Every structure is written in C-alpha cells, then in structure tokens.
N, CA and C atoms of all chains as a GROMACS GRO file, in nm:
protein
  576
    1MET      N    1  -0.456  -0.639   1.430
    1MET     CA    2  -0.425  -0.647   1.286
    1MET      C    3  -0.315  -0.545   1.251
    2LEU      N    4  -0.220  -0.592   1.175
    2LEU     CA    5  -0.110  -0.507   1.130
    2LEU      C    6  -0.104  -0.511   0.980
    3LYS      N    7  -0.112  -0.396   0.918
    3LYS     CA    8  -0.100  -0.384   0.771
    3LYS      C    9   0.039  -0.326   0.742
    4VAL      N   10   0.099  -0.375   0.635
    4VAL     CA   11   0.236  -0.334   0.600
    4VAL      C   12   0.242  -0.300   0.450
    5ILE      N   13   0.309  -0.192   0.419
    5ILE     CA   14   0.349  -0.164   0.281
    5ILE      C   15   0.501  -0.160   0.280
    6ALA      N   16   0.560  -0.247   0.199
    6ALA     CA   17   0.706  -0.252   0.186
    6ALA      C   18   0.741  -0.229   0.040
    7GLU      N   19   0.823  -0.130   0.014
    7GLU     CA   20   0.858  -0.093  -0.125
    7GLU      C   21   1.004  -0.119  -0.151
    8ASP      N   22   1.031  -0.180  -0.266
    8ASP     CA   23   1.169  -0.205  -0.313
    8ASP      C   24   1.190  -0.131  -0.444
    9PHE      N   25   1.314  -0.083  -0.459
    9PHE     CA   26   1.350  -0.011  -0.583
    9PHE      C   27   1.470  -0.083  -0.644
   10ILE      N   28   1.443  -0.148  -0.757
   10ILE     CA   29   1.543  -0.239  -0.818
   10ILE      C   30   1.594  -0.176  -0.948
   11HIS      N   31   1.724  -0.195  -0.972
   11HIS     CA   32   1.778  -0.149  -1.100
   11HIS      C   33   1.702  -0.213  -1.214
   12LEU      N   34   1.671  -0.132  -1.317
   12LEU     CA   35   1.586  -0.182  -1.425
   12LEU      C   36   1.650  -0.300  -1.498
   13ASP      N   37   1.782  -0.302  -1.504
   13ASP     CA   38   1.845  -0.411  -1.577
   13ASP      C   39   1.852  -0.540  -1.492
   14ALA      N   40   1.804  -0.534  -1.368
   14ALA     CA   41   1.803  -0.652  -1.283
   14ALA      C   42   1.663  -0.707  -1.258
   15VAL      N   43   1.563  -0.645  -1.322
   15VAL     CA   44   1.424  -0.688  -1.294
   15VAL      C   45   1.405  -0.836  -1.328
   16GLU      N   46   1.458  -0.881  -1.439
   16GLU     CA   47   1.439  -1.022  -1.476
   16GLU      C   48   1.506  -1.116  -1.374
   17THR      N   49   1.613  -1.068  -1.314
   17THR     CA   50   1.686  -1.148  -1.214
   17THR      C   51   1.604  -1.163  -1.085
   18VAL      N   52   1.539  -1.055  -1.046
   18VAL     CA   53   1.469  -1.060  -0.916
   18VAL      C   54   1.331  -1.124  -0.927
   19LEU      N   55   1.271  -1.129  -1.043
   19LEU     CA   56   1.135  -1.182  -1.054
   19LEU      C   57   1.120  -1.322  -0.992
   20PRO      N   58   1.208  -1.419  -1.024
   20PRO     CA   59   1.192  -1.552  -0.963
   20PRO      C   60   1.218  -1.550  -0.812
   21LEU      N   61   1.302  -1.458  -0.766
   21LEU     CA   62   1.329  -1.449  -0.623
   21LEU      C   63   1.204  -1.396  -0.550
   22TYR      N   64   1.141  -1.295  -0.606
   22TYR     CA   65   1.016  -1.246  -0.549
   22TYR      C   66   0.908  -1.354  -0.552
   23ARG      N   67   0.902  -1.426  -0.662
   23ARG     CA   68   0.801  -1.531  -0.675
   23ARG      C   69   0.818  -1.635  -0.563
   24GLU      N   70   0.940  -1.674  -0.541
   24GLU     CA   71   0.967  -1.775  -0.437
   24GLU      C   72   0.936  -1.717  -0.297
   25LEU      N   73   0.971  -1.592  -0.277
   25LEU     CA   74   0.943  -1.527  -0.148
   25LEU      C   75   0.792  -1.524  -0.121
   26VAL      N   76   0.716  -1.488  -0.222
   26VAL     CA   77   0.569  -1.482  -0.205
   26VAL      C   78   0.513  -1.621  -0.176
   27GLU      N   79   0.558  -1.719  -0.252
   27GLU     CA   80   0.507  -1.855  -0.234
   27GLU      C   81   0.532  -1.907  -0.093
   28HIS      N   82   0.658  -1.890  -0.047
   28HIS     CA   83   0.693  -1.941   0.086
   28HIS      C   84   0.621  -1.862   0.196
   29THR      N   85   0.615  -1.731   0.179
   29THR     CA   86   0.556  -1.649   0.287
   29THR      C   87   0.409  -1.679   0.304
   30ARG      N   88   0.340  -1.701   0.192
   30ARG     CA   89   0.197  -1.732   0.204
   30ARG      C   90   0.171  -1.863   0.276
   31GLN      N   91   0.272  -1.946   0.285
   31GLN     CA   92   0.256  -2.073   0.360
   31GLN      C   93   0.285  -2.055   0.508
   32GLU      N   94   0.334  -1.940   0.549
   32GLU     CA   95   0.355  -1.917   0.692
   32GLU      C   96   0.216  -1.918   0.760
   33PRO      N   97   0.201  -1.992   0.870
   33PRO     CA   98   0.068  -2.004   0.932
   33PRO      C   99   0.008  -1.870   0.973
   34ALA      N  100   0.092  -1.774   1.010
   34ALA     CA  101   0.039  -1.647   1.061
   34ALA      C  102   0.011  -1.546   0.949
   35CYS      N  103   0.050  -1.578   0.827
   35CYS     CA  104   0.035  -1.482   0.717
   35CYS      C  105  -0.112  -1.469   0.676
   36ILE      N  106  -0.165  -1.349   0.687
   36ILE     CA  107  -0.304  -1.324   0.642
   36ILE      C  108  -0.305  -1.283   0.495
   37ALA      N  109  -0.216  -1.194   0.457
   37ALA     CA  110  -0.206  -1.152   0.315
   37ALA      C  111  -0.064  -1.109   0.286
   38TYR      N  112  -0.018  -1.143   0.167
   38TYR     CA  113   0.119  -1.107   0.125
   38TYR      C  114   0.113  -1.094  -0.027
   39ASP      N  115   0.076  -0.975  -0.070
   39ASP     CA  116   0.052  -0.954  -0.214
   39ASP      C  117   0.155  -0.857  -0.268
   40LEU      N  118   0.204  -0.890  -0.386
   40LEU     CA  119   0.310  -0.810  -0.448
   40LEU      C  120   0.256  -0.743  -0.574
   41PHE      N  121   0.296  -0.616  -0.591
   41PHE     CA  122   0.251  -0.536  -0.705
   41PHE      C  123   0.370  -0.465  -0.766
   42VAL      N  124   0.348  -0.419  -0.889
   42VAL     CA  125   0.452  -0.343  -0.963
   42VAL      C  126   0.394  -0.210  -1.005
   43ASP      N  127   0.468  -0.106  -0.980
   43ASP     CA  128   0.430   0.030  -1.019
   43ASP      C  129   0.416   0.037  -1.171
   44GLN      N  130   0.299   0.085  -1.215
   44GLN     CA  131   0.276   0.092  -1.360
   44GLN      C  132   0.375   0.186  -1.429
   45LYS      N  133   0.430   0.280  -1.356
   45LYS     CA  134   0.523   0.376  -1.416
   45LYS      C  135   0.669   0.338  -1.399
   46ASP      N  136   0.697   0.229  -1.327
   46ASP     CA  137   0.836   0.196  -1.295
   46ASP      C  138   0.845   0.046  -1.270
   47PRO      N  139   0.890  -0.031  -1.368
   47PRO     CA  140   0.894  -0.178  -1.353
   47PRO      C  141   0.996  -0.226  -1.251
   48GLY      N  142   1.079  -0.137  -1.198
   48GLY     CA  143   1.171  -0.173  -1.091
   48GLY      C  144   1.122  -0.138  -0.952
   49HIS      N  145   1.001  -0.086  -0.944
   49HIS     CA  146   0.943  -0.045  -0.816
   49HIS      C  147   0.839  -0.152  -0.777
   50PHE      N  148   0.877  -0.232  -0.679
   50PHE     CA  149   0.793  -0.344  -0.631
   50PHE      C  150   0.732  -0.306  -0.496
   51ILE      N  151   0.603  -0.337  -0.480
   51ILE     CA  152   0.532  -0.296  -0.362
   51ILE      C  153   0.459  -0.418  -0.300
   52PHE      N  154   0.499  -0.452  -0.177
   52PHE     CA  155   0.425  -0.554  -0.104
   52PHE      C  156   0.315  -0.490  -0.022
   53VAL      N  157   0.196  -0.549  -0.024
   53VAL     CA  158   0.089  -0.511   0.067
   53VAL      C  159   0.061  -0.634   0.151
   54GLU      N  160   0.090  -0.622   0.279
   54GLU     CA  161   0.090  -0.738   0.367
   54GLU      C  162  -0.010  -0.720   0.482
   55GLU      N  163  -0.055  -0.831   0.533
   55GLU     CA  164  -0.138  -0.825   0.655
   55GLU      C  165  -0.096  -0.938   0.749
   56TRP      N  166  -0.074  -0.901   0.874
   56TRP     CA  167  -0.032  -0.994   0.979
   56TRP      C  168  -0.121  -0.973   1.100
   57PRO      N  169  -0.135  -1.076   1.184
   57PRO     CA  170  -0.221  -1.059   1.299
   57PRO      C  171  -0.163  -0.962   1.402
   58HIS      N  172  -0.029  -0.954   1.408
   58HIS     CA  173   0.037  -0.869   1.507
   58HIS      C  174   0.184  -0.856   1.467
   59ARG      N  175   0.252  -0.769   1.540
   59ARG     CA  176   0.392  -0.739   1.509
   59ARG      C  177   0.483  -0.863   1.522
   60ALA      N  178   0.451  -0.948   1.621
   60ALA     CA  179   0.536  -1.066   1.641
   60ALA      C  180   0.536  -1.156   1.518
   61ALA      N  181   0.424  -1.163   1.449
   61ALA     CA  182   0.415  -1.247   1.328
   61ALA      C  183   0.501  -1.187   1.217
   62LEU      N  184   0.500  -1.056   1.205
   62LEU     CA  185   0.586  -0.992   1.104
   62LEU      C  186   0.734  -1.014   1.139
   63ASP      N  187   0.768  -1.000   1.265
   63ASP     CA  188   0.907  -1.020   1.306
   63ASP      C  189   0.950  -1.165   1.280
   64ALA      N  190   0.859  -1.260   1.307
   64ALA     CA  191   0.891  -1.402   1.281
   64ALA      C  192   0.912  -1.424   1.132
   65HIS      N  193   0.828  -1.360   1.049
   65HIS     CA  194   0.843  -1.367   0.903
   65HIS      C  195   0.984  -1.324   0.863
   66CYS      N  196   1.033  -1.219   0.923
   66CYS     CA  197   1.166  -1.163   0.886
   66CYS      C  198   1.281  -1.253   0.933
   67ARG      N  199   1.249  -1.353   1.014
   67ARG     CA  200   1.353  -1.448   1.060
   67ARG      C  201   1.340  -1.585   0.993
   68THR      N  202   1.245  -1.601   0.902
   68THR     CA  203   1.228  -1.732   0.836
   68THR      C  204   1.346  -1.762   0.744
   69PRO      N  205   1.372  -1.889   0.719
   69PRO     CA  206   1.483  -1.924   0.626
   69PRO      C  207   1.462  -1.863   0.485
   70HIS      N  208   1.338  -1.864   0.436
   70HIS     CA  209   1.319  -1.810   0.301
   70HIS      C  210   1.343  -1.659   0.298
   71PHE      N  211   1.299  -1.587   0.399
   71PHE     CA  212   1.325  -1.443   0.403
   71PHE      C  213   1.475  -1.416   0.411
   72SER      N  214   1.542  -1.489   0.505
   72SER     CA  215   1.684  -1.465   0.528
   72SER      C  216   1.770  -1.497   0.405
   73ARG      N  217   1.721  -1.592   0.327
   73ARG     CA  218   1.797  -1.632   0.207
   73ARG      C  219   1.767  -1.539   0.089
   74LEU      N  220   1.637  -1.512   0.066
   74LEU     CA  221   1.598  -1.445  -0.059
   74LEU      C  222   1.613  -1.292  -0.054
   75VAL      N  223   1.581  -1.232   0.060
   75VAL     CA  224   1.585  -1.085   0.064
   75VAL      C  225   1.726  -1.028   0.037
   76PRO      N  226   1.832  -1.086   0.096
   76PRO     CA  227   1.964  -1.033   0.059
   76PRO      C  228   1.996  -1.052  -0.089
   77LEU      N  229   1.949  -1.159  -0.150
   77LEU     CA  230   1.973  -1.179  -0.293
   77LEU      C  231   1.901  -1.071  -0.376
   78ILE      N  232   1.778  -1.038  -0.333
   78ILE     CA  233   1.704  -0.931  -0.400
   78ILE      C  234   1.775  -0.797  -0.379
   79ASN      N  235   1.815  -0.774  -0.255
   79ASN     CA  236   1.871  -0.640  -0.219
   79ASN      C  237   2.002  -0.608  -0.288
   80ARG      N  238   2.072  -0.711  -0.335
   80ARG     CA  239   2.192  -0.685  -0.416
   80ARG      C  240   2.162  -0.596  -0.537
   81HIS      N  241   2.037  -0.600  -0.581
   81HIS     CA  242   2.001  -0.530  -0.705
   81HIS      C  243   1.924  -0.400  -0.677
   82GLN      N  244   1.920  -0.359  -0.551
   82GLN     CA  245   1.852  -0.233  -0.517
   82GLN      C  246   1.922  -0.113  -0.579
   83ARG      N  247   1.844  -0.021  -0.628
   83ARG     CA  248   1.904   0.107  -0.671
   83ARG      C  249   1.890   0.214  -0.564
   84GLN      N  250   1.804   0.191  -0.468
   84GLN     CA  251   1.794   0.278  -0.350
   84GLN      C  252   1.733   0.196  -0.237
   85GLU      N  253   1.752   0.245  -0.116
   85GLU     CA  254   1.701   0.178   0.003
   85GLU      C  255   1.550   0.156  -0.006
   86GLY      N  256   1.502   0.041   0.036
   86GLY     CA  257   1.360   0.015   0.041
   86GLY      C  258   1.296   0.090   0.158
   87THR      N  259   1.164   0.093   0.157
   87THR     CA  260   1.090   0.159   0.266
   87THR      C  261   0.985   0.061   0.319
   88VAL      N  262   0.952   0.080   0.446
   88VAL     CA  263   0.849  -0.005   0.509
   88VAL      C  264   0.759   0.086   0.592
   89ILE      N  265   0.629   0.072   0.577
   89ILE     CA  266   0.533   0.145   0.662
   89ILE      C  267   0.449   0.041   0.736
   90LEU      N  268   0.447   0.051   0.868
   90LEU     CA  269   0.357  -0.032   0.949
   90LEU      C  270   0.233   0.053   0.980
   91MET      N  271   0.116  -0.006   0.959
   91MET     CA  272  -0.005   0.075   0.963
   91MET      C  273  -0.114   0.009   1.048
   92ASP      N  274  -0.192   0.095   1.109
   92ASP     CA  275  -0.316   0.050   1.176
   92ASP      C  276  -0.435   0.082   1.089
   93ALA      N  277  -0.540   0.006   1.104
   93ALA     CA  278  -0.664   0.037   1.033
   93ALA      C  279  -0.717   0.172   1.080
   94PHE      N  280  -0.772   0.248   0.986
   94PHE     CA  281  -0.833   0.376   1.017
   94PHE      C  282  -0.947   0.354   1.118
   95PRO      N  283  -0.958   0.439   1.218
   95PRO     CA  284  -1.065   0.421   1.318
   95PRO      C  285  -1.201   0.456   1.260
   96ALA      N  286  -1.276   0.355   1.220
   96ALA     CA  287  -1.403   0.377   1.148
   96ALA      C  288  -1.514   0.420   1.245
   97MET      N  289  -0.747  -0.559  -1.334
   97MET     CA  290  -0.741  -0.518  -1.195
   97MET      C  291  -0.638  -0.406  -1.176
   98LEU      N  292  -0.679  -0.305  -1.107
   98LEU     CA  293  -0.591  -0.193  -1.078
   98LEU      C  294  -0.584  -0.175  -0.927
   99LYS      N  295  -0.463  -0.179  -0.873
   99LYS     CA  296  -0.442  -0.156  -0.731
   99LYS      C  297  -0.381  -0.017  -0.714
  100VAL      N  298  -0.423   0.054  -0.610
  100VAL     CA  299  -0.379   0.192  -0.590
  100VAL      C  300  -0.334   0.208  -0.444
  101ILE      N  301  -0.223   0.278  -0.426
  101ILE     CA  302  -0.184   0.328  -0.293
  101ILE      C  303  -0.181   0.479  -0.303
  102ALA      N  304  -0.262   0.545  -0.222
  102ALA     CA  305  -0.266   0.691  -0.220
  102ALA      C  306  -0.233   0.737  -0.079
  103GLU      N  307  -0.132   0.822  -0.067
  103GLU     CA  308  -0.084   0.865   0.064
  103GLU      C  309  -0.106   1.014   0.083
  104ASP      N  310  -0.160   1.049   0.200
  104ASP     CA  311  -0.182   1.189   0.239
  104ASP      C  312  -0.098   1.221   0.360
  105PHE      N  313  -0.048   1.344   0.365
  105PHE     CA  314   0.032   1.389   0.478
  105PHE      C  315  -0.033   1.514   0.534
  106ILE      N  316  -0.091   1.498   0.654
  106ILE     CA  317  -0.176   1.600   0.715
  106ILE      C  318  -0.104   1.662   0.834
  107HIS      N  319  -0.122   1.792   0.849
  107HIS     CA  320  -0.066   1.858   0.969
  107HIS      C  321  -0.121   1.790   1.095
  108LEU      N  322  -0.032   1.764   1.190
  108LEU     CA  323  -0.075   1.689   1.309
  108LEU      C  324  -0.186   1.759   1.386
  109ASP      N  325  -0.186   1.892   1.383
  109ASP     CA  326  -0.290   1.961   1.459
  109ASP      C  327  -0.424   1.964   1.384
  110ALA      N  328  -0.428   1.904   1.265
  110ALA     CA  329  -0.554   1.899   1.187
  110ALA      C  330  -0.610   1.758   1.178
  111VAL      N  331  -0.545   1.663   1.244
  111VAL     CA  332  -0.588   1.523   1.230
  111VAL      C  333  -0.734   1.506   1.275
  112GLU      N  334  -0.770   1.567   1.387
  112GLU     CA  335  -0.909   1.553   1.435
  112GLU      C  336  -1.007   1.613   1.336
  113THR      N  337  -0.966   1.715   1.266
  113THR     CA  338  -1.053   1.780   1.166
  113THR      C  339  -1.077   1.692   1.046
  114VAL      N  340  -0.972   1.620   1.002
  114VAL     CA  341  -0.988   1.540   0.879
  114VAL      C  342  -1.051   1.402   0.905
  115LEU      N  343  -1.045   1.354   1.026
  115LEU     CA  344  -1.098   1.218   1.051
  115LEU      C  345  -1.243   1.200   1.001
  116PRO      N  346  -1.338   1.290   1.036
  116PRO     CA  347  -1.473   1.270   0.984
  116PRO      C  348  -1.484   1.285   0.833
  117LEU      N  349  -1.396   1.367   0.774
  117LEU     CA  350  -1.398   1.382   0.627
  117LEU      C  351  -1.351   1.251   0.563
  118TYR      N  352  -1.246   1.192   0.614
  118TYR     CA  353  -1.201   1.062   0.563
  118TYR      C  354  -1.310   0.956   0.581
  119ARG      N  355  -1.373   0.957   0.699
  119ARG     CA  356  -1.475   0.859   0.728
  119ARG      C  357  -1.587   0.867   0.624
  120GLU      N  358  -1.628   0.987   0.594
  120GLU     CA  359  -1.734   1.008   0.497
  120GLU      C  360  -1.689   0.966   0.357
  121LEU      N  361  -1.564   0.998   0.323
  121LEU     CA  362  -1.513   0.959   0.193
  121LEU      C  363  -1.509   0.807   0.176
  122VAL      N  364  -1.468   0.738   0.280
  122VAL     CA  365  -1.461   0.592   0.274
  122VAL      C  366  -1.604   0.534   0.259
  123GLU      N  367  -1.695   0.584   0.340
  123GLU     CA  368  -1.832   0.532   0.335
  123GLU      C  369  -1.894   0.549   0.196
  124HIS      N  370  -1.882   0.669   0.142
  124HIS     CA  371  -1.942   0.694   0.009
  124HIS      C  372  -1.872   0.613  -0.100
  125THR      N  373  -1.741   0.608  -0.093
  125THR     CA  374  -1.667   0.541  -0.200
  125THR      C  375  -1.698   0.392  -0.205
  126ARG      N  376  -1.714   0.332  -0.088
  126ARG     CA  377  -1.743   0.190  -0.084
  126ARG      C  378  -1.878   0.157  -0.145
  127GLN      N  379  -1.961   0.259  -0.155
  127GLN     CA  380  -2.091   0.240  -0.218
  127GLN      C  381  -2.088   0.257  -0.371
  128GLU      N  382  -1.976   0.301  -0.424
  128GLU     CA  383  -1.965   0.310  -0.571
  128GLU      C  384  -1.970   0.168  -0.628
  129PRO      N  385  -2.054   0.147  -0.728
  129PRO     CA  386  -2.069   0.009  -0.779
  129PRO      C  387  -1.939  -0.055  -0.826
  130ALA      N  388  -1.847   0.024  -0.877
  130ALA     CA  389  -1.724  -0.034  -0.932
  130ALA      C  390  -1.615  -0.051  -0.826
  131CYS      N  391  -1.637  -0.004  -0.706
  131CYS     CA  392  -1.532  -0.012  -0.603
  131CYS      C  393  -1.517  -0.155  -0.552
  132ILE      N  394  -1.397  -0.210  -0.567
  132ILE     CA  395  -1.368  -0.343  -0.514
  132ILE      C  396  -1.316  -0.334  -0.371
  133ALA      N  397  -1.224  -0.243  -0.348
  133ALA     CA  398  -1.172  -0.224  -0.211
  133ALA      C  399  -1.128  -0.079  -0.196
  134TYR      N  400  -1.152  -0.025  -0.078
  134TYR     CA  401  -1.114   0.114  -0.048
  134TYR      C  402  -1.090   0.120   0.104
  135ASP      N  403  -0.968   0.088   0.140
  135ASP     CA  404  -0.934   0.073   0.283
  135ASP      C  405  -0.835   0.180   0.320
  136LEU      N  406  -0.858   0.238   0.436
  136LEU     CA  407  -0.774   0.349   0.483
  136LEU      C  408  -0.698   0.304   0.607
  137PHE      N  409  -0.570   0.343   0.612
  137PHE     CA  410  -0.482   0.307   0.723
  137PHE      C  411  -0.406   0.429   0.770
  138VAL      N  412  -0.351   0.417   0.890
  138VAL     CA  413  -0.271   0.526   0.948
  138VAL      C  414  -0.135   0.472   0.987
  139ASP      N  415  -0.032   0.543   0.948
  139ASP     CA  416   0.108   0.508   0.977
  139ASP      C  417   0.125   0.503   1.131
  140GLN      N  418   0.176   0.390   1.180
  140GLN     CA  419   0.195   0.379   1.326
  140GLN      C  420   0.294   0.482   1.380
  141LYS      N  421   0.382   0.532   1.293
  141LYS     CA  422   0.484   0.627   1.341
  141LYS      C  423   0.443   0.771   1.316
  142ASP      N  424   0.330   0.793   1.250
  142ASP     CA  425   0.295   0.930   1.210
  142ASP      C  426   0.143   0.940   1.194
  143PRO      N  427   0.074   0.991   1.297
  143PRO     CA  428  -0.074   0.995   1.292
  143PRO      C  429  -0.130   1.089   1.186
  144GLY      N  430  -0.045   1.167   1.120
  144GLY     CA  431  -0.091   1.252   1.010
  144GLY      C  432  -0.065   1.190   0.873
  145HIS      N  433  -0.013   1.069   0.871
  145HIS     CA  434   0.016   1.000   0.743
  145HIS      C  435  -0.091   0.896   0.718
  146PHE      N  436  -0.181   0.926   0.625
  146PHE     CA  437  -0.294   0.841   0.593
  146PHE      C  438  -0.267   0.771   0.461
  147ILE      N  439  -0.301   0.640   0.455
  147ILE     CA  440  -0.268   0.560   0.339
  147ILE      C  441  -0.394   0.483   0.295
  148PHE      N  442  -0.437   0.512   0.175
  148PHE     CA  443  -0.545   0.436   0.112
  148PHE      C  444  -0.486   0.318   0.035
  149VAL      N  445  -0.544   0.201   0.050
  149VAL     CA  446  -0.514   0.086  -0.034
  149VAL      C  447  -0.644   0.054  -0.107
  150GLU      N  448  -0.641   0.071  -0.238
  150GLU     CA  449  -0.764   0.067  -0.318
  150GLU      C  450  -0.754  -0.043  -0.424
  151GLU      N  451  -0.872  -0.092  -0.462
  151GLU     CA  452  -0.873  -0.182  -0.578
  151GLU      C  453  -0.993  -0.146  -0.666
  152TRP      N  454  -0.963  -0.134  -0.794
  152TRP     CA  455  -1.064  -0.099  -0.894
  152TRP      C  456  -1.054  -0.197  -1.010
  153PRO      N  457  -1.163  -0.218  -1.083
  153PRO     CA  458  -1.154  -0.313  -1.195
  153PRO      C  459  -1.066  -0.262  -1.309
  154HIS      N  460  -1.059  -0.130  -1.324
  154HIS     CA  461  -0.981  -0.073  -1.434
  154HIS      C  462  -0.966   0.077  -1.408
  155ARG      N  463  -0.885   0.140  -1.492
  155ARG     CA  464  -0.853   0.281  -1.475
  155ARG      C  465  -0.978   0.369  -1.486
  156ALA      N  466  -1.069   0.333  -1.572
  156ALA     CA  467  -1.189   0.416  -1.593
  156ALA      C  468  -1.269   0.426  -1.463
  157ALA      N  469  -1.271   0.318  -1.386
  157ALA     CA  470  -1.346   0.319  -1.257
  157ALA      C  471  -1.279   0.413  -1.157
  158LEU      N  472  -1.147   0.413  -1.154
  158LEU     CA  473  -1.075   0.506  -1.067
  158LEU      C  474  -1.099   0.651  -1.111
  159ASP      N  475  -1.094   0.676  -1.241
  159ASP     CA  476  -1.119   0.809  -1.291
  159ASP      C  477  -1.260   0.855  -1.257
  160ALA      N  478  -1.356   0.764  -1.270
  160ALA     CA  479  -1.495   0.799  -1.235
  160ALA      C  480  -1.506   0.830  -1.085
  161HIS      N  481  -1.436   0.753  -1.003
  161HIS     CA  482  -1.433   0.780  -0.857
  161HIS      C  483  -1.387   0.924  -0.830
  162CYS      N  484  -1.286   0.967  -0.904
  162CYS     CA  485  -1.229   1.100  -0.881
  162CYS      C  486  -1.322   1.212  -0.931
  163ARG      N  487  -1.428   1.174  -1.000
  163ARG     CA  488  -1.524   1.274  -1.047
  163ARG      C  489  -1.655   1.268  -0.969
  164THR      N  490  -1.666   1.181  -0.870
  164THR     CA  491  -1.791   1.169  -0.795
  164THR      C  492  -1.813   1.295  -0.710
  165PRO      N  493  -1.940   1.323  -0.675
  165PRO     CA  494  -1.966   1.439  -0.588
  165PRO      C  495  -1.897   1.430  -0.453
  166HIS      N  496  -1.893   1.309  -0.394
  166HIS     CA  497  -1.828   1.300  -0.262
  166HIS      C  498  -1.677   1.324  -0.270
  167PHE      N  499  -1.613   1.272  -0.376
  167PHE     CA  500  -1.469   1.297  -0.393
  167PHE      C  501  -1.443   1.447  -0.414
  168SER      N  502  -1.521   1.504  -0.506
  168SER     CA  503  -1.501   1.646  -0.543
  168SER      C  504  -1.525   1.739  -0.425
  169ARG      N  505  -1.612   1.700  -0.335
  169ARG     CA  506  -1.643   1.784  -0.219
  169ARG      C  507  -1.543   1.763  -0.107
  170LEU      N  508  -1.513   1.635  -0.075
  170LEU     CA  509  -1.436   1.605   0.045
  170LEU      C  510  -1.286   1.619   0.028
  171VAL      N  511  -1.234   1.580  -0.087
  171VAL     CA  512  -1.088   1.583  -0.102
  171VAL      C  513  -1.030   1.723  -0.090
  172PRO      N  514  -1.092   1.824  -0.151
  172PRO     CA  515  -1.036   1.959  -0.130
  172PRO      C  516  -1.043   2.003   0.016
  173LEU      N  517  -1.146   1.960   0.088
  173LEU     CA  518  -1.155   1.995   0.231
  173LEU      C  519  -1.040   1.930   0.309
  174ILE      N  520  -1.010   1.805   0.275
  174ILE     CA  521  -0.898   1.736   0.340
  174ILE      C  522  -0.767   1.804   0.301
  175ASN      N  523  -0.752   1.834   0.173
  175ASN     CA  524  -0.623   1.884   0.124
  175ASN      C  525  -0.586   2.022   0.181
  176ARG      N  526  -0.683   2.094   0.231
  176ARG     CA  527  -0.653   2.222   0.300
  176ARG      C  528  -0.554   2.201   0.414
  177HIS      N  529  -0.554   2.078   0.467
  177HIS     CA  530  -0.474   2.052   0.588
  177HIS      C  531  -0.347   1.973   0.557
  178GLN      N  532  -0.317   1.958   0.428
  178GLN     CA  533  -0.194   1.886   0.392
  178GLN      C  534  -0.069   1.961   0.438
  179ARG      N  535   0.027   1.885   0.484
  179ARG     CA  536   0.158   1.948   0.514
  179ARG      C  537   0.256   1.926   0.400
  180GLN      N  538   0.226   1.831   0.314
  180GLN     CA  539   0.304   1.814   0.189
  180GLN      C  540   0.214   1.744   0.088
  181GLU      N  541   0.254   1.754  -0.036
  181GLU     CA  542   0.177   1.696  -0.146
  181GLU      C  543   0.156   1.544  -0.125
  182GLY      N  544   0.036   1.497  -0.150
  182GLY     CA  545   0.011   1.353  -0.144
  182GLY      C  546   0.076   1.281  -0.262
  183THR      N  547   0.080   1.147  -0.252
  183THR     CA  548   0.136   1.066  -0.359
  183THR      C  549   0.035   0.958  -0.398
  184VAL      N  550   0.043   0.915  -0.522
  184VAL     CA  551  -0.044   0.809  -0.571
  184VAL      C  552   0.041   0.712  -0.654
  185ILE      N  553   0.027   0.583  -0.628
  185ILE     CA  554   0.093   0.481  -0.710
  185ILE      C  555  -0.015   0.390  -0.769
  186LEU      N  556  -0.016   0.380  -0.901
  186LEU     CA  557  -0.105   0.285  -0.969
  186LEU      C  558  -0.022   0.159  -0.997
  187MET      N  559  -0.078   0.044  -0.961
  187MET     CA  560   0.002  -0.078  -0.963
  187MET      C  561  -0.071  -0.192  -1.035
  188ASP      N  562   0.010  -0.277  -1.095
  188ASP     CA  563  -0.040  -0.404  -1.150
  188ASP      C  564  -0.002  -0.517  -1.054
  189ALA      N  565  -0.081  -0.623  -1.057
  189ALA     CA  566  -0.043  -0.741  -0.980
  189ALA      C  567   0.090  -0.796  -1.031
  190PHE      N  568   0.172  -0.846  -0.940
  190PHE     CA  569   0.298  -0.909  -0.976
  190PHE      C  570   0.268  -1.030  -1.065
  191PRO      N  571   0.345  -1.047  -1.173
  191PRO     CA  572   0.320  -1.163  -1.262
  191PRO      C  573   0.360  -1.293  -1.196
  192ALA      N  574   0.262  -1.362  -1.140
  192ALA     CA  575   0.291  -1.486  -1.064
  192ALA      C  576   0.327  -1.602  -1.157
   0.00000   0.00000   0.00000
C-alpha cells in the first residue's frame, strides 16, 4: 500500500479557473482500475492550497497514473496557475 | 466533515523512542466516539517525518480530541523529540 499527499499552491485569482480542471482530474483518476483513493481537499485558511490524499496499491500504479492521458493533459494546465512549486510525499503506513 | 493533516518532524535518533508513544496515541484516539479516521504514516524518504491523516465530524470534535487525557499526556512526550515545529492543515472537501 502506498499513501500519497500531493499539495498544490495556486494563485488566488486563478482558483475559479482550476476548479473544473481538478474536478475532471479527480473524476478520471477515480476510474483508473488501480486507484484505491484519490480525494481532494482545500486548506480552510488558503483557498489556493489544494491537497490530494491518495492511495495506490504500489508505486507502479502511481507512476502509471502520472502517465495517463488525463494527467498529462490536465496537470500542466493546472500548473500554469501555480504560485509556488507543489510538493509530494510518498508514505508507508505506520508500523502498528 | 473536517479533514486534518498533522505532520511531526522527529530527530532520527529518537524514532524508536516515539514509536510506542504514537502507537498508544493512535489506539486511544480511535476509541474516541467522535473519531472518524486517525491514520498515521511515515515519509518513505524520512523515517522521522510522521504524518497523521485525520477525519472528524466538526471542529469541536478535533478540539475535544486535543483536550483528552491521552493527547495531553502523549503529545508533549513526543514533542520533546521534535527537530522542528510540527504543522497542521485543517481542510474542507473539494467542492465536487
């Protein structure tokens, strides 16, 4: 199991522009057979700070996601409106 | 619904010390009646970077969590081993 947190920082005046792009990205990604979870959230203190919480069975599934037509098309359109570089954390479950 | 990401940064030589404290915190917190999800992860690139992904019904439930005996006892014990200040993001679900 691979858990991912991916954070984007969008210019506040572009939030309305990116909302439909994020919506489309979420819809398509959830249809990927290997996608376990792909949930998007917004920072309560910053409407331009978008946070994905993702779950994939393994790294290969995440890498395949990043090569899909919807990812390749939509992410560059979103990134045009970044105000700073996004971040990604790949995580393992805590050893219970 | 309130989603939370809380990140801790622990000195690498203290990771073994904090693991049982985190384990106890997770166990107790999951027993709080209002807790929807309280999952802990570790950054694949940094074994001292711990990430909670939490879900609460509302802010009052999160605030109550932070006043529980287990939180009040365990979090200061963990924080003794911080190498930098932790971060917390309170998030709303993306408007689908």
